[in-house]
N, C-alpha and C positions, 0 to 999 in steps of 0.2 A: 545608751544604757552603762549604768554607772557600771562599774567592775567594784569586784568583792577584791578588800584588802585580803592578804595572803592568812591564813589563818596557820599562828603559830604555836607547833604542837610539843609535847613532854611526855615522855614516857617513863610510868613510872613500873619500874622492872625491868630485867633482862629472862624472859622469858624466850621458851623456842615459837609460842606464836608470833611474839616481836620481830624475832630476828626471819623468819620466814614469811612474815604476814605485814605486820604495819610499819617495820624498815622499809622495806621496798613500796608499800603502798602508800604511806606520805610522800616518798621521796619521785615516786610517780604520777600521782596527782597533780591536778592542774591549781589547786587552789590551795596547796601546806605546803610550810617550812617543816622542818624536823630540828629546831632548835635545841632543845634540851631532851639528856636521858636520866634516870637516876638511879643507883643500886645504892641496898641496907653495906655492899662492900664498895666505898671509894675506887680500890683499884679495877671492879669490872664495869662501875661506869666510866673511866678515862679510857680505858682497853676498847670500849664501843664506840665509846666518842672517837678513838682515832681509826675505828676500822670505817666505818659509817661518815666520818667530815662532817662529825655533827657537834653543835658550837661549845654546848654547855653541858660537864658533865657534873649531877651533883653527888654526892657522897650519902642524901639521908633522901627520902619521899619528900620531907620537910621542904628542902633546902626546894628540894625540886619546886614544891608550889608555894615558894615563898620569890619567887623568880620572877621578874616583872614582864620580863618578856615571853612570860608561856599566854597564851589563850585559852588554850585547851588539855585535858591529858588524858593520853589514853591509859586505860588502868587492866591489864593482862594478870593480876596476882591472884592468886589460890581463891578459894570461892569464897572463903571465910572471913576475909580480909575487904573484899570489895564492900562491906557497908560502911566501917567505917573509913575507907579512903575515901568512899564518892562525898561522904561527906564532909569531912577535912575540905576535897577538893573544890566544891560548893562552896565553903567556907568561905575561900582565900575566892571567890569568884572565878572559877576557871568553870569552860563547860566538859561536859563528861562525857567521854565514848567510855563503857565499860564490857567486858569482855563475858560472854556468857556462862552459866543462867545467873542474870544481876544479882540474884540475890543467896541466902539460902532457904525463902519460902518468901511468900505472898506478902504477909505481914512487914517481912524486913524492905522488900523491893515496894510495897506502899509509901513506908515512911522514905525511906529514900528519894523518890519522887517526890514528896509532899517538902522534903526538905531543898529538893534541887530548886522547886518550884517558888519557895519562898524565895530562896538567895536570887533567881533570876537567872540561872543558867540552865544550860540545858542536857539532859540527860538522855543517853542513847544505849541501847542493847547490841552490841555487837557479830548482828548478825550479816554478815557479808556476802551470803552467796544471796540473799533478797536483793540486794542492788546491781548484782550481772544482768547486763543487758536481754538475755536468756532467759533466765526469771521473770523479771518482769515481760519481755514479753509472751511466752505462755500463759502470765495471770490473764494478760489480755485475750486471748484467744482464750481463755476456758470462759473470761468475763461475756466472749461475743458466739459462745456458742459452738465453736469449732470441731467439740466435741458431744454436743445435745448438753441433756441437761448435767452436771455434775454431780455422779454420785460416789467415788471413791477415791484417797490418795493414799496408795502407800506407798512408802518410807521405811528402807533397811539401814541403816548406818551403824560398821562396825570393824575392832580392831585388838588386835592382843595386845596385852600391858604383862610390864614385867612387875615379879612383887617387887612392894617397899615405894611403889608411886603413890605418892601424895594424893592419888583419885582412889586410892583403895578406903582411905579415911572417911569415917562416917561423919568425925565431927569437923571435918574440911569441906563435906559437904559432896564428897564424893559418889561416886554411883555411876553403872555405863547410862541412865534416863538424866541425869543433871547434864551431864558430859557430852554422849552425841545425842542419845534418843530426844532431845530438846531441838534438834535438826529436824526432826523428824516432826514433831509435834508443830512447830513452827512452819514447817511444811503446809502441813496441813490447816493449818488457821489462813494459813498466805493465800492458798488457792480456794479454802470457801468461803476466806474470808466472813466470819463469824465465830463467836465461842464454842467449845463440844458442851450439849446439853444433858450427854451421856458418859462415861468412860468406866473400864471396866481392863486390868490387868493382873498378871501375874509373873514370877522373876524369878529367879536363882539366883540365890545371895552366898556373895563369898564364906571367907572365916570368921571376917572383920561384921559381918554384916549387910553392906555394902551388894547392892543389887549389881553383878556381874552379866546376867544377860536380862532382858525382860521385855515382854509383847504387851499391845495394849492394843484395846478396840478403842474408838472414839465417836459421835455422833454426835451431827451437827444439823443446824436445822435445813428445811426442803428436803432430807431424804439423802443426806452426805455423810457419808460414814467415814471414817480411817482408820490404820493398820500402820502401828509403828514397834518398828523392833529393832533392840539394841543390844550392845554385849561389849566386852571386853577378855572375850573368850572366843572369839571365832577368830577367822578372816578376816580380811580385809571388805569389806562391802560399803558403797555408798552409792543407794540408786534410788529415784521417785518415778513414780507410775501414779499417771493422773487418768481416771477412768468417766466417759460419760455413758449416756444412751444413745449413741451413736458415734463413738471411736474414744484412742485409747492415745496418747502420748506416753514414750518412755523417753529416761531422762538418764544419762548414765552419768557417774561419777557429780551427784546433783549438784552436793555442797561443796566439793572443791576438783572442780576440774581443772586437769593439768595445766600450769602456767606454758602460756606461746604455744597452746592447742587449739583450735577452733571448735569453741564448745558445741555438740547438735545435739535434737532431742529425735527422735523418730515419732511421727506420728500417722497413726493410721485412721482410717473413715469408715466405716459402714454405710453404701451407697443402695440404696431402694434396690427393693428386690426384680428382676424381669424376667421376663416371662417363662427362663429354663430354671429357673430357682436360684440362678445365681445371684449370689448378695452383691457383687460389684464394687470389692473390698477395694478402697484406693492408701496406697501406703505411701511414703515420703520421709526422707531425713530433711529436718532443719537445722540451717549451719546460722549461727551466730555470731556476732564481732566479738574475737579473742580480748577479749579487756580483763587487766587485773584486778578481779573483786573486790580487795583491800582498797586498791586507789578510789574504785566507783565509791565506796563506801563514806573514804575521808572527802570527797567532795560533796558526797550527800548530807552528810554530818557540816560540812562548810556552807552551802545551800542554805541548810537548814538556821544556823547562825547568824545567818545572815537576813534569814526572813523572818527569824522570829519562833518557826512552826517547823517539826523534826518533821523530816520521812518519815520516821520512827517513832512516836512519843514515847516518851517513859509508860505512861501508859500502857501501851502496848506491850512494854516487858512486863508490866505487874501483871496483866493478863496472861500473860505466857507462865509467870510462876504461880499462880492461879492453880490453872493447867496442871503445871509438873507433879503441885502438893496434891491434886484429887489423884492423876495418874498411880502416883508413890505410893500412893494412901490404899489404893486396893488392892496394888499389891502387898503390902504388907500384911491388908485383913485377910485377903486370899491364904495365905502361905500359914496363916494362922488359923482358919478356917470358917473366917466370919463375913467373910465376900462372898457376894454370886456372881456370878457373869449374867 
């Protein structure tokens, strides 16, 4: 078996997710080398490079893209900056792992995907939770009929944010749906294995007009429904429930399992009714390997580059963005009295 060459990474920006996610993820991967980091403030780039032992510190994003030792870039920039820098990275011949949501709307996402395809580079949306061993195993259980026929995927993701956070700015792609509700939509699409045929949503908007709390209902083919709720004004919640005709899987910390803790899920299946009328339900806890999901994503990306076929292709990000557009459009229509559930 031919060994893959290490993928040399450059990180474009010193965001919080960079520190807690991709820096340890790349360093903990089996395929990646963290070669460079860039900031618009050269002193910040140098500080991060010194802290994490990164070879190159660049004082501009352009300099990072001009670095011939960089094979792939991770873009954690605010949403309105995704398209221009994904495009620039593709023009520089760099493969791109872009933070979610991929773009400001589906039209932008489609243009980004086409641009990367034309330049011969891979583009993938950074949904790290999809690469957890737990997520992959649960999807196999669902497909194998462990809970009967899938009927419902229910997800909740919320946490409070401070006033002045850029995610409250509509011009920057702000809002709870774009930031955290996208995880629930991703989960529904991941487990249903399809795109929603109908969506309906309601939202509570803040002073700036962005959605602070949103709840959506989605219909998928084959009788599968999903509910997604998200919020910037509720306590921290991060859970998913997968319901079939003969069982339920409860997934705590669905998208952010604590580092170093063995992730688990609770599976309850309905047994055949006995003569006494007892349902004979069986409940058990499923434990999964404690893997850094960011490292798993980095390795999946490297395998995609090596094989030329992304695990989560750019087209998946385009479909995700199209569904997000429909959900937000429904919520805005309902708030003005023009939509119906």
